[in-house]
C-alpha positions as CSV (number, residue, x, y, z in Angstrom):
1,M,28.2,-4.6,7.3
2,E,26.9,-8.1,7.7
3,V,23.2,-7.9,6.9
4,A,21.0,-10.8,6.2
5,Y,17.3,-11.6,6.0
6,V,15.9,-13.3,9.0
7,C,12.4,-13.8,7.9
8,E,9.9,-12.4,5.4
9,W,6.2,-12.2,5.9
10,E,3.6,-11.4,3.3
11,K,0.0,-10.5,3.8
12,R,-2.3,-10.7,0.8
13,P,-6.1,-10.7,0.5
14,K,-7.9,-13.6,-1.1
15,S,-8.0,-11.9,-4.4
16,N,-5.0,-11.2,-6.6
17,H,-4.7,-7.6,-5.5
18,Y,-1.6,-6.6,-3.6
19,P,-2.2,-4.6,-0.5
20,S,-1.7,-0.9,-1.1
21,I,1.4,0.8,0.1
22,P,2.0,0.5,3.8
23,L,2.6,3.7,5.6
24,V,4.0,3.1,9.0
25,C,5.7,0.5,11.2
26,A,6.5,0.5,14.9
27,W,8.7,-1.8,17.0
28,S,7.9,-2.2,20.8
29,C,10.4,-3.0,23.6
30,R,8.7,-6.4,23.8
31,N,9.8,-7.1,20.2
32,L,6.2,-6.8,18.9
33,V,6.1,-5.2,15.5
34,A,3.0,-3.4,14.3
35,F,2.5,-2.2,10.7
36,T,-0.4,-1.2,8.5
37,T,-1.8,-2.2,5.1
38,D,-5.0,-1.3,3.2
39,L,-7.0,-4.2,1.8
40,K,-9.6,-3.7,-0.9
41,N,-12.9,-5.6,-1.0
42,E,-13.1,-8.2,-3.7
43,E,-16.6,-7.2,-4.8
44,D,-16.4,-3.5,-4.3
45,E,-12.8,-2.2,-4.9
46,K,-13.8,1.2,-3.6
47,E,-14.4,-0.2,-0.1
48,V,-11.0,-0.4,1.7
49,S,-10.2,-1.9,5.1
50,H,-7.4,-0.2,7.0
51,M,-5.6,-3.1,8.8
52,V,-3.2,-3.1,11.7
53,H,-1.0,-6.3,11.9
54,I,0.9,-7.2,15.1
55,I,3.5,-10.0,15.2
56,D,5.9,-11.3,17.7
57,T,9.3,-11.3,16.0
58,E,10.2,-14.6,17.6
59,H,7.1,-16.3,16.1
60,P,6.5,-14.3,12.9
61,W,4.1,-17.0,11.5
62,D,1.5,-16.0,14.2
63,V,0.0,-12.8,13.0
64,Y,-2.9,-10.9,14.7
65,S,-4.6,-8.7,12.1
66,I,-7.0,-6.0,13.3
67,N,-9.6,-4.3,11.2
68,S,-8.8,-0.9,12.8
69,G,-12.1,0.8,11.9
70,H,-10.3,3.9,10.8
71,G,-12.1,5.8,8.0
72,E,-8.9,7.0,6.4
73,V,-5.4,5.8,5.8
74,I,-3.5,5.2,9.1
75,S,-0.7,7.8,9.3
76,C,0.9,7.0,12.7
77,L,1.6,4.1,15.0
78,E,3.1,4.5,18.4
79,W,3.8,2.0,21.2
80,D,3.9,3.0,24.8
81,Q,7.0,2.6,27.0
82,S,5.9,-0.8,28.3
83,G,5.1,-2.2,24.9
84,S,1.6,-3.2,26.0
85,R,-0.5,-0.4,24.3
86,L,-0.5,0.9,20.8
87,L,-1.8,4.2,19.4
88,S,-3.1,4.5,15.8
89,A,-4.0,7.7,14.1
90,D,-5.4,8.4,10.6
91,G,-6.0,11.1,8.0
92,D,-9.3,12.1,9.4
93,G,-8.0,13.0,12.9
94,Q,-9.1,9.8,14.6
95,I,-6.8,8.4,17.3
96,K,-7.4,5.0,18.9
97,C,-5.7,3.3,21.8
98,W,-5.3,-0.4,21.5
99,A,-4.5,-2.6,24.5
100,M,-4.1,-6.4,25.1
101,A,-7.3,-8.2,26.1
102,D,-6.6,-10.4,29.1
103,H,-2.8,-9.8,28.7
104,L,-2.8,-12.0,25.5
105,V,-0.4,-10.9,22.7
106,N,-2.8,-12.2,20.1
107,S,-5.8,-10.4,21.3
108,W,-6.2,-6.6,21.1
109,E,-9.1,-4.2,21.6
110,S,-9.6,-0.5,21.5
111,S,-11.5,1.1,24.3
112,L,-10.2,4.7,24.3
113,G,-9.7,7.3,21.7
114,S,-9.9,11.0,20.7
115,A,-10.6,12.8,17.5
116,E,-9.9,16.1,15.6
117,D,-12.5,15.6,12.9
118,G,-11.3,16.3,9.5
119,D,-7.8,17.3,10.6
120,P,-5.2,14.6,9.6
121,I,-2.7,13.5,12.3
122,I,1.0,13.8,11.2
123,A,2.9,13.2,14.5
124,L,1.9,11.2,17.5
125,S,3.6,10.3,20.8
126,W,2.9,9.1,24.3
127,L,3.7,11.5,27.1
128,H,7.0,10.8,28.7
129,N,6.9,8.9,32.0
130,G,10.2,10.3,33.4
131,V,12.1,7.1,33.1
132,K,15.4,7.4,31.2
133,L,18.3,5.1,31.4
134,A,21.8,5.9,30.1
135,L,24.1,3.2,28.7
136,H,27.8,3.8,29.4
137,V,29.9,2.1,26.8
138,E,33.1,3.2,28.6
139,M,32.1,1.2,31.7
140,S,31.3,-2.0,29.8
141,G,34.2,-3.7,31.7
142,S,32.8,-2.7,35.1
143,T,31.4,-5.4,37.4
144,N,28.7,-3.1,38.8
145,F,25.5,-2.8,36.8
146,G,24.9,0.6,38.4
147,E,28.0,1.9,36.7
148,K,27.1,0.4,33.3
149,F,23.5,1.6,33.3
150,S,22.5,4.7,35.3
151,R,19.2,6.4,35.8
152,V,19.2,9.9,34.3
153,K,17.3,12.7,36.0
154,F,14.3,13.3,33.8
155,S,11.0,14.8,34.6
156,P,7.7,13.4,33.3
157,S,5.6,15.4,30.9
158,L,2.9,15.7,33.5
159,T,2.7,14.5,37.1
160,L,-0.2,13.5,39.4
161,F,-0.2,13.9,43.2
162,G,3.0,12.5,44.7
163,G,5.0,12.9,41.5
164,K,3.4,9.9,39.8
165,P,3.5,10.4,35.9
166,M,0.2,11.0,34.2
167,E,-0.4,8.9,31.2
168,G,-1.7,10.3,27.9
169,W,-0.7,11.2,24.4
170,L,0.1,14.2,22.2
171,A,-0.6,14.6,18.5
172,V,0.1,17.3,15.9
173,T,-2.3,17.9,13.0
174,V,-1.7,19.1,9.5
175,S,-3.4,22.5,10.3
176,G,-0.9,23.3,13.0
177,L,-2.9,22.1,15.9
178,V,-1.5,20.3,18.9
179,T,-3.9,18.1,20.8
180,V,-3.3,16.4,24.2
181,S,-5.3,13.5,25.7
182,L,-4.8,12.6,29.4
183,L,-5.8,9.3,31.0
184,K,-7.2,10.1,34.4
185,P,-6.9,7.6,37.2
186,N,-10.7,6.9,37.1
187,G,-10.4,5.9,33.5
188,Q,-11.8,9.0,31.9
189,L,-10.1,10.9,29.1
190,L,-9.3,14.6,29.4
191,T,-8.6,16.2,26.0
192,A,-7.6,19.7,24.9
193,S,-6.3,21.4,21.7
194,E,-4.2,24.5,21.0
195,S,-2.6,26.1,18.0
196,L,1.2,25.8,17.8
197,C,1.4,29.5,17.0
198,R,-0.8,32.5,16.6
199,L,-0.8,32.3,12.8
200,R,-1.7,28.7,12.0
201,G,-0.4,27.3,8.8
202,R,-0.1,24.0,7.0
203,V,2.3,21.5,8.6
204,A,3.4,18.7,6.3
205,L,5.9,17.0,8.6
206,A,6.4,17.1,12.4
207,D,8.2,15.3,15.2
208,I,8.0,15.3,18.9
209,A,10.8,15.2,21.6
210,F,11.0,15.7,25.4
211,T,13.3,17.8,27.6
212,G,14.6,16.9,31.0
213,G,12.5,19.6,32.6
214,G,9.2,18.0,31.6
215,N,8.6,20.2,28.5
216,I,7.7,19.0,25.0
217,V,9.3,20.2,21.9
218,V,7.6,20.0,18.5
219,A,9.5,20.4,15.2
220,A,7.4,21.3,12.2
221,T,7.8,22.2,8.5
222,D,5.4,23.0,5.7
223,G,7.2,20.6,3.4
224,S,9.2,23.2,1.4
225,S,12.9,23.2,1.8
226,S,13.0,26.9,1.3
227,S,10.7,27.5,4.3
228,P,12.0,27.5,7.8
229,V,11.8,24.5,10.1
230,Q,10.0,25.8,13.2
231,F,10.4,24.5,16.7
232,Y,7.8,25.0,19.5
233,K,7.9,24.4,23.3
234,V,4.7,22.8,24.5
235,C,3.8,22.8,28.3
236,V,0.9,20.6,29.5
237,S,-0.8,21.2,32.8
238,V,-4.1,20.4,34.5
239,V,-5.9,23.4,36.0
240,N,-9.3,23.1,37.7
241,E,-9.8,19.6,36.2
242,K,-9.2,20.9,32.7
243,C,-6.2,20.3,30.5
244,R,-4.2,23.4,29.6
245,I,-1.7,23.7,26.8
246,D,0.9,26.6,26.5
247,T,3.1,27.0,23.5
248,E,6.2,29.1,22.9
249,L,8.2,29.7,19.7
250,L,11.8,28.5,19.8
251,P,14.7,29.2,17.4
252,S,14.1,28.0,13.8
253,L,16.5,26.9,11.0
254,F,16.8,26.9,7.2
255,M,18.3,23.9,5.6
256,R,21.9,24.3,4.3
257,C,21.0,23.0,0.8
258,T,18.8,26.0,0.2
259,T,21.6,28.4,0.8
260,D,23.9,26.6,-1.6
261,P,23.6,28.1,-5.1
262,V,24.2,24.8,-6.8
263,R,21.6,22.9,-4.8
264,R,19.1,25.8,-4.2
265,D,16.4,24.4,-6.4
266,K,17.7,20.8,-6.6
267,Y,15.8,19.4,-3.5
268,P,12.5,21.4,-3.2
269,A,10.7,19.2,-0.7
270,V,11.5,18.2,2.9
271,T,10.5,14.5,3.1
272,H,11.8,13.4,6.5
273,L,12.1,15.3,9.8
274,K,13.1,13.5,13.0
275,F,14.8,14.2,16.3
276,L,17.8,12.0,16.7
277,T,16.3,10.7,20.0
278,R,13.0,11.3,21.7
279,E,14.8,12.5,24.9
280,N,17.1,15.0,23.1
281,S,15.4,18.0,21.5
282,E,18.7,19.6,20.6
283,Q,19.6,17.4,17.6
284,V,17.5,16.9,14.5
285,L,17.8,15.1,11.2
286,L,16.4,16.6,8.0
287,C,16.1,15.1,4.5
288,A,15.3,17.1,1.4
289,S,14.4,15.2,-1.8
290,S,13.4,15.5,-5.4
291,Q,12.3,12.9,-7.9
292,M,15.9,12.1,-8.7
293,G,17.7,12.2,-5.3
294,S,18.0,13.3,-1.7
295,I,20.3,15.0,0.7
296,V,20.4,14.5,4.5
297,E,21.5,17.1,7.1
298,C,22.1,16.8,10.9
299,W,21.7,19.9,13.0
300,S,22.4,20.7,16.7
301,L,21.1,23.5,18.9
302,R,23.9,25.2,20.7
303,K,24.3,28.1,23.2
304,E,26.5,30.9,21.7
305,G,27.7,34.2,23.1
306,L,25.8,37.2,21.8
307,P,28.2,39.8,20.2
308,V,28.1,43.2,22.0
309,N,28.6,46.5,20.3
310,N,32.1,48.1,20.7
311,I,30.7,51.0,22.7
312,F,29.7,48.6,25.5
313,Q,32.8,46.5,25.5
314,H,35.0,49.0,27.4
315,R,32.7,49.7,30.3
316,S,33.7,48.1,33.6
317,P,31.8,44.8,34.0
318,V,29.5,44.4,37.0
319,V,30.5,41.7,39.5
320,G,28.9,38.4,38.6
321,E,27.6,39.6,35.2
322,K,27.8,37.0,32.5
323,Q,28.1,37.5,28.8
324,P,24.6,37.3,27.1
325,T,24.0,34.1,25.2
326,I,21.6,33.0,22.5
327,L,20.4,29.6,21.3
328,K,21.2,28.9,17.7
329,W,21.0,26.0,15.3
330,R,24.3,24.9,13.8
331,I,24.8,22.2,11.1
332,L,26.8,19.3,12.3
333,S,27.2,17.4,9.1
334,A,25.6,16.8,5.7
335,T,25.8,14.0,3.1
336,N,26.6,14.3,-0.6
337,D,24.0,13.8,-3.2
338,L,22.2,10.5,-2.5
339,D,19.6,8.4,-4.3
340,R,16.0,9.2,-3.4
341,V,15.3,8.3,0.3
342,S,12.1,6.4,1.0
343,A,12.4,5.7,4.8
344,V,14.5,6.7,7.8
345,A,15.1,4.6,11.0
346,L,16.8,6.0,14.1
347,P,18.4,3.8,16.8
348,K,16.8,3.5,20.2
349,L,19.8,2.4,22.2
350,P,20.4,5.2,24.8
351,I,24.1,5.7,24.3
352,S,25.4,9.3,24.8
353,I,26.3,11.0,21.6
354,S,28.8,13.6,22.8
355,N,32.2,13.7,21.0
356,T,33.9,12.1,24.1
357,D,31.5,9.2,24.3
358,L,31.6,8.6,20.6
359,K,35.4,8.4,20.8
360,V,35.1,5.8,23.6
361,A,32.7,3.8,21.5
362,S,35.1,4.0,18.6
363,D,38.0,2.8,20.7
364,T,36.0,-0.1,22.2
365,K,34.6,-0.9,18.7
366,F,31.1,-0.9,20.1
367,C,28.9,0.1,17.1
368,P,25.3,-0.7,18.1
369,G,23.3,2.6,18.4
370,L,25.8,4.6,16.5
371,G,24.2,4.3,13.1
372,L,20.9,5.4,11.5
373,A,19.4,3.6,8.6
374,L,18.3,5.2,5.2
375,A,16.2,3.2,2.8
376,F,16.3,4.2,-0.9
377,H,13.9,3.8,-3.8
378,D,16.3,1.3,-5.5
379,G,15.7,-1.1,-2.7
380,S,19.0,-0.6,-0.9
381,I,19.7,0.4,2.8
382,Q,22.6,2.4,4.1
383,I,23.7,2.6,7.7
384,L,25.2,6.1,8.4
385,H,26.9,7.4,11.5
386,R,24.2,9.4,13.2
387,L,26.4,12.5,13.7
388,S,29.1,12.5,11.0
389,L,26.7,10.8,8.5
390,H,29.6,8.8,6.9
391,T,28.6,5.4,5.6
392,M,29.1,2.5,8.0
393,G,27.4,-0.3,5.9
394,V,25.3,-0.9,2.8
395,F,22.6,-3.5,2.1
396,Y,21.6,-3.9,-1.5
397,G,18.2,-5.6,-1.2
398,S,16.9,-9.0,-1.9
399,S,17.0,-8.7,-5.7
400,S,20.7,-7.8,-5.8
401,G,23.4,-10.3,-6.3
402,S,25.4,-9.0,-3.3
403,S,22.8,-10.2,-0.9
404,Q,21.9,-13.4,-2.6
405,R,20.6,-16.1,-0.3
406,P,22.0,-19.6,-0.1
407,G,20.3,-21.8,-2.7
408,D,19.2,-18.9,-4.9
409,E,20.1,-18.8,-8.6
410,P,22.8,-16.4,-9.6
411,A,21.5,-12.9,-10.2
412,I,22.3,-13.0,-13.9
413,K,19.9,-16.0,-14.4
414,R,17.0,-14.6,-12.5
415,Q,14.4,-12.7,-14.4
416,R,14.1,-9.1,-13.4
417,P,10.6,-8.1,-12.3
418,G,8.7,-5.9,-14.7
419,G,6.9,-3.8,-12.1
420,P,8.3,-1.0,-10.0
421,T,11.4,-1.6,-7.9
422,V,10.7,-3.1,-4.5
423,H,11.7,-0.6,-1.8
424,F,11.0,0.0,1.9
425,K,8.2,2.5,2.8
426,A,8.7,2.1,6.6
427,L,11.8,1.2,8.6
428,Q,12.3,0.6,12.3
429,F,15.3,-0.3,14.4
430,S,15.0,-2.9,17.3
431,W,15.6,-1.7,20.8
432,T,19.3,-2.8,20.8
433,S,19.8,-1.7,17.1
434,L,20.8,-5.2,16.1
435,A,17.9,-5.7,13.7
436,L,15.7,-3.8,11.3
437,A,12.0,-4.2,10.5
438,G,11.0,-2.9,7.0
439,V,7.7,-2.9,5.2
440,D,8.0,-2.7,1.4
441,N,5.7,-1.3,-1.2
442,H,4.2,-4.8,-1.9
443,G,3.0,-5.3,1.6
444,K,5.8,-7.6,2.8
445,L,7.4,-7.3,6.2
446,H,11.2,-8.0,6.2
447,M,13.4,-8.7,9.2
448,I,17.0,-7.8,8.6
449,R,19.9,-8.7,10.9
450,V,22.5,-5.9,11.5
451,S,25.9,-6.9,12.6
452,P,27.1,-5.4,15.9
453,S,30.6,-5.0,14.4
454,M,29.4,-3.0,11.4
455,G,31.9,-4.8,9.2
456,Q,34.8,-4.4,11.5
457,M,37.0,-7.4,12.2
458,L,36.4,-8.3,15.9
459,D,38.1,-11.0,17.9
460,M,35.8,-13.5,19.6
461,N,36.4,-12.0,23.1
462,T,35.4,-8.5,22.0
463,L,32.3,-9.8,20.3
464,L,31.3,-11.8,23.3
465,R,31.9,-8.8,25.5
466,H,29.6,-6.6,23.4
467,L,26.8,-9.3,23.3
468,L,27.1,-9.8,27.0
469,F,26.8,-6.0,27.5
470,L,23.6,-5.9,25.5
471,L,22.2,-9.0,27.3
472,E,22.8,-7.3,30.6
473,Y,21.1,-4.1,29.4
474,C,18.0,-6.1,28.4
475,M,18.1,-7.9,31.7
476,V,18.2,-4.6,33.7
477,T,15.6,-2.8,31.6
478,G,13.2,-5.7,31.0
479,Y,13.4,-5.3,27.2
480,D,13.2,-8.4,25.0
481,W,16.6,-9.7,23.9
482,W,15.4,-11.5,20.7
483,D,17.5,-9.3,18.4
484,V,20.7,-10.0,20.4
485,L,20.2,-13.8,20.0
486,L,20.3,-13.4,16.2
487,H,24.1,-12.9,16.5
488,V,24.9,-15.7,19.0
489,Q,26.5,-18.7,17.4
490,P,26.1,-22.2,19.0
491,G,29.7,-22.1,20.1
492,M,29.2,-18.9,22.0
493,V,26.4,-20.2,24.2
494,H,28.4,-21.8,27.0
495,N,30.7,-18.8,27.5
496,L,27.9,-16.3,27.4
497,V,25.9,-18.3,30.0
498,E,28.8,-18.6,32.4
499,K,30.0,-15.0,32.0
500,L,26.4,-13.7,32.5
501,H,26.1,-15.8,35.7
502,E,29.5,-14.5,36.9
503,E,28.4,-10.9,36.4
504,Y,25.1,-11.5,38.1
505,M,26.7,-13.0,41.2
506,R,28.8,-9.9,41.6
507,Q,25.8,-7.6,42.1
508,N,24.4,-6.8,45.5
509,Q,21.7,-9.1,47.1
510,A,18.8,-6.7,46.4
511,L,19.6,-6.4,42.7
512,Q,20.1,-10.2,42.4
513,Q,16.6,-10.7,43.9
514,V,15.1,-8.3,41.3
515,L,16.8,-10.0,38.4
516,S,16.5,-13.6,39.6
517,T,13.8,-14.6,37.1
518,R,15.1,-12.5,34.3
519,I,18.5,-14.1,34.2
520,V,16.9,-17.5,34.2
521,A,14.8,-16.5,31.2
522,V,17.9,-15.1,29.4
523,K,19.8,-18.3,30.0
524,A,16.9,-20.5,28.8
525,S,16.8,-18.5,25.5
526,L,20.6,-18.8,25.0
527,C,20.7,-22.5,25.7
528,K,18.0,-23.2,23.1
529,L,20.5,-22.0,20.4
530,S,22.8,-25.0,20.7
531,S,22.0,-28.7,20.7
532,A,24.7,-29.3,23.3
533,T,22.9,-27.1,25.8
534,A,19.3,-28.1,25.0
535,A,18.9,-30.1,28.3
536,R,20.0,-27.0,30.3
537,A,17.3,-25.0,28.5
538,C,14.7,-27.5,29.7
539,D,16.1,-27.0,33.3
540,F,15.9,-23.2,33.1
541,H,12.3,-23.3,31.8
542,A,11.4,-25.8,34.6
543,K,13.0,-23.5,37.1
544,L,10.9,-20.5,35.9
545,L,7.7,-22.6,36.4
546,L,9.1,-23.7,39.8
547,I,9.6,-20.2,40.9
548,A,6.1,-19.1,39.8
549,I,4.5,-22.0,41.7
550,S,6.5,-21.4,44.8
551,S,5.6,-17.7,44.8
552,T,1.9,-18.6,44.3
553,L,1.9,-21.1,47.2
554,K,3.8,-18.8,49.6
555,S,1.5,-15.9,48.8
556,L,-1.4,-17.9,50.3
557,L,0.3,-18.0,53.8
558,R,-0.9,-15.4,56.3
559,P,0.4,-14.6,59.8
560,H,-1.7,-15.9,62.6
561,V,-1.7,-12.6,64.5
562,L,-1.4,-9.0,63.2
563,N,1.6,-7.9,65.4
564,T,4.0,-10.2,63.6
565,P,7.7,-9.6,63.2
566,D,9.2,-8.3,60.0
567,K,9.5,-11.7,58.3
568,S,6.6,-13.2,56.5
569,P,5.5,-16.8,56.9
570,G,7.2,-17.6,53.6
571,D,10.5,-16.1,54.8
572,R,10.3,-18.0,58.1
573,L,9.6,-21.2,56.2
574,A,12.6,-20.7,54.0
575,E,14.9,-19.9,57.0
576,I,13.8,-22.9,59.0
577,C,14.1,-25.3,56.0
578,S,17.7,-24.0,55.2
579,K,18.8,-24.4,58.9
580,N,17.1,-27.7,59.5
581,T,18.5,-30.3,57.0
582,D,16.8,-33.2,58.8
583,T,15.7,-35.9,56.4
584,D,12.4,-36.5,58.3
585,I,9.7,-34.1,57.0
586,D,7.7,-34.4,60.2
587,K,10.7,-33.1,62.3
588,V,11.1,-30.1,60.1
589,M,7.3,-29.4,60.2
590,I,7.3,-29.4,64.1
591,N,9.4,-26.2,64.1
592,L,6.8,-24.2,62.1
593,K,3.7,-22.4,63.3
594,T,1.1,-24.6,61.5
595,E,-1.7,-22.0,62.2
596,E,-0.1,-19.8,59.5
597,F,-0.7,-22.5,56.9
598,V,-4.4,-23.0,57.6
599,L,-6.5,-22.5,54.4
600,D,-10.1,-23.2,53.6
601,G,-11.0,-26.3,51.7
602,P,-11.9,-24.9,48.3
603,P,-8.6,-23.0,47.7
604,L,-6.6,-26.0,48.7
605,Q,-8.5,-28.3,46.3
606,S,-8.0,-25.8,43.5
607,L,-4.2,-26.0,44.0
608,Q,-4.1,-29.8,43.5
609,Q,-2.9,-29.6,39.9
610,L,0.1,-27.4,40.9
611,I,0.8,-29.6,43.9
612,Q,0.7,-32.7,41.6
613,W,3.2,-31.1,39.3
614,V,5.6,-30.4,42.1
615,G,5.3,-34.0,43.3
616,D,5.8,-35.4,39.8
617,F,8.8,-33.1,39.3
618,V,10.5,-34.3,42.5
619,L,9.8,-37.9,41.5
620,Y,11.4,-37.3,38.1
621,L,14.5,-35.7,39.8
622,M,14.9,-38.7,42.1
623,A,14.7,-41.0,39.1
624,N,17.7,-39.2,37.6
625,L,19.9,-39.9,40.6
626,P,21.4,-43.1,39.2
627,N,22.1,-41.3,35.9
628,Q,24.2,-38.4,37.1
629,G,26.9,-39.3,34.6
630,S,24.7,-38.1,31.8
631,V,25.1,-34.3,31.6
632,V,22.8,-33.9,28.7
633,R,19.7,-35.3,30.4
634,P,17.2,-32.7,31.5
635,G,17.0,-32.3,35.3
636,F,20.7,-33.0,35.9
637,G,21.3,-29.3,36.7
638,F,18.7,-29.3,39.5
639,L,20.6,-32.0,41.4
640,R,23.6,-29.7,41.7
641,D,21.6,-26.5,42.5
642,G,21.0,-26.2,46.3
643,W,18.8,-23.2,45.9
644,S,16.2,-25.0,43.8
645,L,16.4,-28.1,45.9
646,G,15.7,-26.0,49.0
647,M,12.7,-24.4,47.3
648,L,11.3,-27.9,46.5
649,R,11.8,-28.9,50.2
650,E,9.9,-25.8,51.3
651,M,7.0,-26.6,49.0
652,M,6.9,-30.2,50.1
653,V,6.7,-29.1,53.8
654,M,3.7,-26.8,52.9
655,I,2.0,-29.6,51.0
656,R,2.5,-32.0,53.9
657,I,0.8,-29.5,56.3
658,W,-2.0,-28.9,53.8
659,G,-2.5,-32.6,53.4
660,L,-3.3,-32.9,57.1
661,L,-6.1,-30.3,56.6
662,K,-7.4,-31.8,53.3
663,P,-6.0,-35.1,52.1
664,G,-7.6,-34.6,48.7
665,C,-5.1,-31.9,47.7
666,L,-2.1,-34.3,48.1
667,P,-0.2,-35.5,45.0
668,I,-1.2,-39.0,43.9
669,Y,1.5,-41.6,43.7
670,T,1.5,-45.3,42.9
671,A,3.3,-46.9,45.8
672,T,4.8,-50.4,46.1
673,S,3.0,-51.0,49.4
674,D,-0.1,-49.7,51.1
675,N,1.7,-48.5,54.2
676,Q,4.4,-46.6,52.3
677,D,4.6,-42.8,53.1
678,S,5.6,-41.5,49.6
679,M,5.9,-37.8,50.7
680,S,8.3,-38.7,53.5
681,L,10.3,-41.0,51.3
682,L,10.7,-38.3,48.5
683,F,11.6,-35.7,51.1
684,R,14.3,-37.9,52.5
685,L,15.7,-38.6,49.0
686,L,15.5,-34.9,48.1
687,T,17.5,-33.9,51.2
688,N,20.4,-36.2,50.3
689,P,21.6,-34.2,47.3
690,L,21.3,-31.0,49.3
691,L,23.5,-32.4,52.0
692,T,26.0,-33.5,49.4
693,F,26.3,-30.1,47.5
694,G,25.4,-27.7,50.4
695,P,22.6,-25.2,50.7
696,H,23.9,-23.0,47.9
697,G,25.0,-25.8,45.6
698,T,27.0,-25.4,42.5
699,Q,26.2,-22.1,40.7
700,L,27.5,-23.1,37.3
701,S,24.1,-24.2,35.9
702,F,21.7,-21.9,37.6
C-alpha cells in the first residue's frame, strides 16, 4: 500500500503543556475535518477548555478553533449529510449543534442543543434523510451516469407532511437511554427519551445504523467480551405534537473469542463496536482487547430456516405455507492475534459488499471502499479487507524507517523519543476512501494518502479509469474531490480533463444542466495540478464567475405581463442572441421586449461593479485576439468556446438596455475619441470569434 503523509498540523497552547489525549475526529463530505483537544489553563491547570478544531483539508494552515463550552470531555462529533452542521456531545450529557455563521467555513456558532444531565453520551447520529446512492463498480465503463450511480429506495427516519424528511439527531447514553431531538420547521426543538429495554444497564459502547424501512438499529455492549452484544430497533414518530420512541429487542450475539478455550480470558474487554456502514444494520465489526493485544471479528445477520421436529415433518403441507425462518448472527471472518488496536476507521464509499460485487471489484482491481483501517498502539496502521479481514496494506508510522520522508536522516541515526509511543487515538476515512485523517496522542492531526491500487500494479489506463470514476461520483453527489486530487500526477491532468468532458457530453441535456458548474469546478482543480495547464485553470475559474454573474443579472428580469409563455425573459434573451448573430448590438436589441428589462435606479447602480467586470473581461479577451498562437495565455480558451462567448453577448445586450435607463451603470472605458461607441465596438469584435467557431464552439477546453 502506497501511503504517505500529506500534511501534519499541531495545536499547542502557549505553555509547554501538550494538549491532552484527543478523543474524536470527524470528516465531512465537504472535506472539513473536526477534532477535539483539551487545553489546560497556564495559571490554573485544573481549569480545562474543551476545544473543537475545524480545518479545510485543502488549506490546513487555516484552523478555526472553538471553545465549545462543554463542561466535560467531548465524546462524540458528528457531521450532517450536507457537511454544514456539526454535533458535539460530552460526558455530562450535553449535546450542541454547530452551524456556519453567514455560510463562512471559518465562523461557527451553536444555537441549538439538548441535554441529559449527568448521563454521558457514547453514540450520536443525525437522523437519516432518506437519500442513499449506490456506486456500481461493474458499470464503471458505462457512458450513462444513471447506470454508474443509482438512487436506492430508502425511507427517512421520520417524515413531515408530503414525505419531506424531518431533521434531528439521536443519542445513546451510558445508562442505556436513547434520546431523540427533532428540529421542527418553526425552529423549535422537540426532545424525548426512552430506555433501550425494560431493564436498564450500563452501556460502554454503542453504534447507530438505519434500515431501508425508516427504522433505527442500535448496537450496545457493556464492555465485557463475555457479555452479549445487544441490538435494538428504535422507531421514532410524532403523535399530538410530541415525540414518541418505541424500542424492540433484536437478536443478540456473543463474540467468538469468548467461546474459544484458548482465548476465553485473553481479551476481556470490547473496545470497538461499529456497523460496517450506517445504512446497513446487518453487518457489524467488533474488536476485543487486552493490555497486550486485540482481535477483530466481523458478523452478519442472516435469515435461516427454523428446524422443525420430526413429528411435524410428515404432515401434508398447506398450499402456500413457507418454512419458518429466524434471524441469526453468523460470524463472517476473524483476525489472528493482533497488536493492541487504538482506533478503527470504516470506509464511506457506498459500494455494495455482497460476494458478487466484491468479485467484480476484485476483477476490475477497484480497491477504494473495500478496506477498513486499524490503528495500533505501536503507531502503525493496517488496511484490512472489510469482510474477509485479510491485510491489504500496512503503514508503520512516522518514526519508522519504512515510511521515512525525503530529506530525513536514516532511522538508525535518529534519536528515539523517550516518552510513550506516538499512536492514533482517532481515525477517519475521507468520503472516497483515498485519504485518512488521524489524531495522535500528542494532539497532532495527520493527513495520510491511501493509494487507490492498495499496492497492486496497475497500468496507467486502469488507474485513470478509477480516478475518473471517483471524480464522476463526486461530481454527481456534490462531495468534495480533494482526496482524489492527491493521486493525480501532472502528466494525468490533460487526459482526465478530456475524458471527463467526453463523459459529461454523453449525458442527457437535463443532467448536463445540473452538472454544468460542477464539471467546470472539477476541471479547474485538475488544471491547477500542472504548470502546463495553469492557464486553463484561470479560464475555468473565470468561467465560474461568469456563470454566477450571468445568473444574477438574468434573475433580475421579470415578464411584463403575468400570462407569459413558458420561457422566461432570460431564456428568450438567450434564444434571440443565439439566432441573431448580427454584429450590431442595436439590431439585436430591437428584437427584444425592452419592457422586461426595466429596473429601478438603485438596483442598477448597485450592479455597476459586476457590469464593469464583464466589460473589462470582454476587453481583455479582445486584446488576446492577436495572440491566438499562445495556448498558455489565460483567456485563450474563451475565444474557442461559443457557449461562453454567447453568454457574454447576452450580458452586453442587457447592459446596453440598462444603460439607456441609467447611464451611470455602464462600464467605464478610455476611448481614443469622444464619439466612439465602445460598447458597440466590443460587441462587434466579440461576435467575430463566435461566427468563426460557431454557436457551440470547440468543446475541448470547456
